[in-house]
N, C-alpha and C positions, 0 to 999 in steps of 0.2 A: 522517484522524485529527483529533480535536478537540484544540485547544491543541497540546501536544507529543505526546500519546499516545493520545487516544481519537478514534474515527472516527465522524463523523455523515454518514449518507447520506440526504439529504432530496430525493427524486426524484419529480417529478410527470410523468406521461405522459398526454398527450391524443392519441389515436391515430386517424388516418384511414387505413384500408387503401388507399383510393383515392389519396390525396395522399402517403401515406407520410411524414407529418409527425410527428416525435418532438420533444417539448419536454422537456428535462431540467433540473432545478434541484438543485444539491447544495450542502451547506454544510460547510466545514471551516474551522477558524481557525488552521491552522499559519501562522506569519508567514513572509513571504518578502520579500527586497529586490528591487525591480524596476528593471531597466535598460531603456533604450530599445532595442528590437530594430532590426536593420537587415539588409538582404540580405547573405548570405554566399555563399561558393562552394559547390560541391556537397559539401564535406566530405571531398574526396579528398586533402587535404593534411594532413601531420602538424603537430605544434606548432611545429616549427622550419622549416616551409616545405616539407618533403619530403612524399612520398606518405603518405596516411593509413595507419597501421600496421594490419596484420592482413589477413585474407582478404577478397576482394570478396564472398564468399558470406556470407549472414547466419548467425550461430550458431544451432544447433538448440536449441529449448526441450525439454529432456528431462523432460517431464511428461505423463503420461497418467492416465486414471482420475479420481478425486475427491480434491480437496484441501480444506483448511479455512483460512478467514481467522481468524487468532488475534488476539484482542483482550485483551492482558495488563492493561490499565488496570482491568479489572473482575475481575482474579484476583490480581495481585501488586503491589498498591498499598496504602500506609498510609492513603490519603486517606479512604476510606469515605464518599465523596461530600460531604465538607466543602466542596468546591469543585465547580463544574460540569465541571472538566477534571482528573480524577484522573491522576496521573503514575505509570506503572509503574516499579518499582524498577530502578535501574541505577547503583549506587554505583561510585566509583572502586575498582579492584581492590585498591589498597593500603590501603583503610580497615580499621580494626580494629573488630570488632563491639561496639557498646555493649550494655549490659544491656537486658533487655526482649524484646519480640517484633517490634520494628520491622524493616522490610525495607529502607528507603531508604538506610540507612547501613551495612548489614551484608551484605557479599558472600556469606557462607555461607548466611544465611537467604534472601536473594534467590535464590541459585542453586537452593536446594532447592525453592522455590516453582515455578520454571520446570521443574525436573526432574520434579516430580510431574505437572504438566500435560502435559509432553511424553510421559511414560510413558502417560498416559491416551489421548493422541492416537494413539500408536503401537500400544499393546497393546489399549486399550479400544475404539477406533474402527477400528483397522487402517488408519489413514491415514498415508501416508509423505511427504506434501508439504503445507507450510503457506505462507501469505503472512503476513509481518509488515510493519507500516506504518512502522517506524522501526528504525534500527540498534540492536541491543542485544546486547552481548557475552555476557550470561548466557543469553539465549534461544538464541543461536547455539550456545553451548557445550552446552546441554541437547539441542538438536536433533542436534548432532554425536554426542553420546553415544548417542542413541536411533536413529541412522541415519535421521533425518527430513530431507528436503530442504527448502530454504527459498527462496522468492522474496523477496528482501530489498528492502523499500521504504525509500526515503529521505524525509527531511522535505521539505516543499514549498519551504522557503527554500534547500534544496540546489540547486534549479534555477537560481535567480538567482545563487547563489554560483559554480556551475560556469560560468555564462555570462558572468561578470564579467571580460571581457578587452577590451582596446582596442588600437588601432594607435598605434605610437610617434609617428607624425606627426600624429595627430588623436585626442585623448582621447575625443571623442564618437562615434568610429566603433568599434562593437563588431566582434569578429573571433573566429575559431577558430584560425587559423594565419597564418603570415607572408604567404602569397599573397593574403590578403584585404586587405592593406594597401598593395600596390603595391611596385614595385622599390625595394630598399634599405631598406625599413621592416620593422619587426618587430611581431608580435602579443604584447602584454604583459599580465600579470595586473594587475587593479586592485589598488591598495594598501590599500583600506579599503572599508567599507560592506557586507561580507559577513557572514552569520551561519550558524551550525549550530544548529538547534533554539533559535534566538533569541540564542545566545551569539556574540560576535565571533569571526571565523575568518579564515583565509587566503581568497584568491579564485582563480578560474580554474583553471589547471592545478595550482597548489599545493593548491587545494581538493580536486581529484581525488586528489592524492597523500595528503592527510589522510584521506580516506575509506578508501583502500586500505592505507595504511601506519601509520595512527594519527597523532595530533597533540596537542600541548599548546599551544593557541592558535597561535602563529606558528612553532612548532618541529615539523617532521615529517622523518623518521619519529619515532614515540614509542613506547616500551615501555609497554604499558598497566599493568604492575605498578609503574611508577614514579609517585609522587604528582605530580600536576599542580597547582601553586599559582597559575598565571597567571590573570589576569582575562579569560579567554576560554574557548573550547570545548575540552573534554577529549573526544577522539574515539578510540575504540578501533579497532584495525586490523581491517578486514574481508577483507583479501587472503588471510589464512591460511584463512579459511572458504571462500573461492573455490578456493584451491589444493587443499583436501582434498575438494572436491565437495559440501560442505554447502550452499553458496549456488549455486543453479542459474540464477539470473537476478537482475537488479537492476531495480527499478521506480522510475522517476524521480518521486517524490512521489506524491500521491494525488489523482486527478481534478483535475490541475493547472490546466486551462483554466477550470474553473468553481468551484473551491474554494479559491483562493489569495487572500490579502489582505495586501498589494496584489495586484491581478491580474497574472498572468503571460501573456506572449504566446507564440504558436506559435514564433516565431523564437528566443525564449529557450530554450524546451524543446529545439528542434532543436540549437541551439548547445551547450547543456549536454550533450546526448547525445553529440555529436561530441567534446567535450573529454573526457568520461568514457571514450569508446571509445579515444581515443589513449592514455590512462593504462592502461586494461585491456590494450591490445595492445602496450605497451612491452616489448620483448624482455627487458629486464633483470629483469622480474618473473616471466616464464615462467608466467603464469596461464593456465588453460584458457579456451577461447573460449566465453564465456557471453553470452546475449542481454541487450539493454537493452529494457525494457518501459515503455510509457506507459499509464496507466489513464484511461479517459474515461467520462463519463456519456453516455447515449444522446442523440444530436443533435450531439455535438462531432465525430463521426467525419468528416462531410463537410467540415468546416472544416479538420481536421487532416491527413487523408490526401491523397495526391496520386496520380492515375492508378491508383487501385485498390491502393495500397500505402502503408505508413507512410513519412514523409519520411526521407531519408538520415540514418543514425545511429540511428534507432529501428527495432528489429527486430520487435516484436510489440505489438499493442494488447490490453490487458485491458479487456474491456467489462463494464459494470455494469448489466445490465438487471434491472428489477424490474417486476412487474405492478402495475396500478392497484389501489389507491394505498397499498400496504402500507408503502412507505418514505416516505410523505408525513408532514408534521408539522402537525396530528395525522394518524395513519393512518386509512384507511378500507378496507373490504373489500367492494367492490361485487359481486364474483363469488360471494360467499356468499349473496347475496339470491336466494331462490327456487331455490337449487341444493342438491343433496346435497353433503356434504364431498368425495366423489370427483369430482363434476362441477365444483365450485369449484376443486379442485386442478388438474384438467385444463385448465380455462379459463385459470387463472393461468399455468400452465406454457406453454401454447400462445402466450399473449401475450408471455411472456419470449422465446420462440424467435423470434416475429415481430419484436420489437424488435431482437434480436441480428442476425438475418438481414438486415433492411432497413436497418440502420445500420452496424454494425461490419463484417459480411461484405461488404455491398454496396460500401462506400466504401474499405475498407482491405484487402479480399481475404480469402477464407475461410481460406487457408493462413497468414495473418498475424495471426489473431485468435482469442481464446478468451474464455470467460466467467470473469472474474476475481472477480466477486461476483454472487450472486443468493441469495435466501432468502425466508422467509415470516415475517412479524411476528405473534407470537401475542398481542400486546397486554398491557396492564397486568394483573397478577394481580388477580383478583376483579372485573375490569371487565366491563361488559356485552359479551356475545359471546365471552368468552375460551374457553369450552368448545368452541365451534364452531371458533375459530381453532386451538385445540390439536388438533382432529380433522382439519383440513385440512392443517396444516403437514407432518406426516410423509408424507402422500400426495403432496404437492408434492415433497418431498425424494426420494421413491422415483422419481418421473418424471424429476427432474433427474439422479439417479444412472443410471437406465437409459439416458438419452440420452447423458450424459457418458461412459459406458463404451464407447460406440460411436464416439467421436470420435478423431481423430488427435492432438489436443491436449486436455489435461485441463480440468476444470471445478472452480472453487472455490466452495464454499458459505460464505455469510456467516450465522452466525459460530459460533465455538466456544462462546461463553458469552453469556447475556443481559447487557446493559450499561445498566442504569438503576437509580437509587437506590430504596431502600425507599419505598413509597407511590406509585411510578409516575413517569412523565415524559411530556412532550408527544410524544416520538417513539413512545410506546406507547399513549396514549389521550387523547381530547379533554377528559377530566375533570381532567387534571393541567396545571398551569402551570409545572412544573419543566422548565427547558431543558436540564438535564444529560442525557447518555446518548444511546444510539443505537437504543433500542428492544429488542424481545424476539425476536431472530432466532436465539438460541443453541440449541445442543443441550443445554447445561447452564446452570445458574445457581449463583452463589455463595450459600451459605446466608445468609438474611437480606437478600439482594441487596446485600451489602456488597462491598468491593473486595479482600478477602482472606478466606480461610477455607475451610471444607469445600465441596467441589464436589459438586453434586447433579445427577443426570440429570433432564431435563425430561420425557422420554418413557419409558414402560415398555411394550414394549421400545424401546430406541433404534433409529432407522432404520439399516439396513445400508448402509454406504458403500463396501463392497468390490465390485469387478467380478466377476461370475460367469464 
């Protein structure tokens, strides 16, 4: 996600099938606080030094078929690209709506915006699973109402916040549980330095409690209907949406090893996953056993995974393969040169599969990985080549759907809606110098390419996303 709420995927692939070298570059500017990583134990200890809570078997990801990555900053934001990083609406539930048509301060209007989109996803596209890249009570409520399942993404600074624990005998020694600190010592939450979407928050195990039970800065649990006036994070509870089956997995940030500023380490990600797992498995919550997912750009898998599987605490890897160079900034479309649209779509999809198989599946295990993002950028409206891009994209989507419907784990397409301002953006065409936005990967666009308003289909007919 860019800033708090929009996601930029800037990926460059230079592929040698002989050497199997994949280079990925991604850009996101979610802020995160970074701690020094250190070796921890295997994660088989709980927060008080006992065994890690829960089953030794990894939770099942209950997702097959085709899902959509939902980008609300281009649908339910008042910003209209007045900044490079529009913020999707998420007012405190206790707010009273002001006059006008604004969404940011009005729970009712904000909820209706998401309700309308979720109805389109469920009824218009016949899609029943989405990824969101940040917690949003209103999106989850809309999904719950439409019986849409959600892979719940967390902000990148959540990783640093969850991992912010230290040993009582050595403040510089990070830990997950008491056994990391030696006999007679305890693993403690840091007392400061953590943020949730940039706002001050609790740290460590208390951070995990805040995510699941809600928080008003340092107070958790917190009733989301109660006004939070503290100078810190207002966090709505996500545990209720896990309990009712709306949330089927939690994704720790977005492309955290390549898109966090300051950078995050593998050890921070692993520690964060284990701290969150202890909270999810706490018997007092009685939550269903859902998986923890980490998303990676191609090339990070070899560094992150161990012995053909994700490290302890991480259950699945969401891979983000794109073909050359549709997700670059600016994008290029080499497969369209001297090819028919059908040939270009096939070549692009075959490269996506090669990237996925030779990275995520090879290093993390085929049973532990799925495609969390892929798509085809149709470029800035009215730009050179747009007609060809628009001809190739639905053919690419058709191939992705055909393949995804044959897999044991589902495939997510990026994205629901185009996310670039009127006049274009660098992520869509070389003729633009506007750095806002993620390009034109959507099945829809907001009228006028604003960030709220009428939803228009980009294709006629829309690609079919249902499995036959």
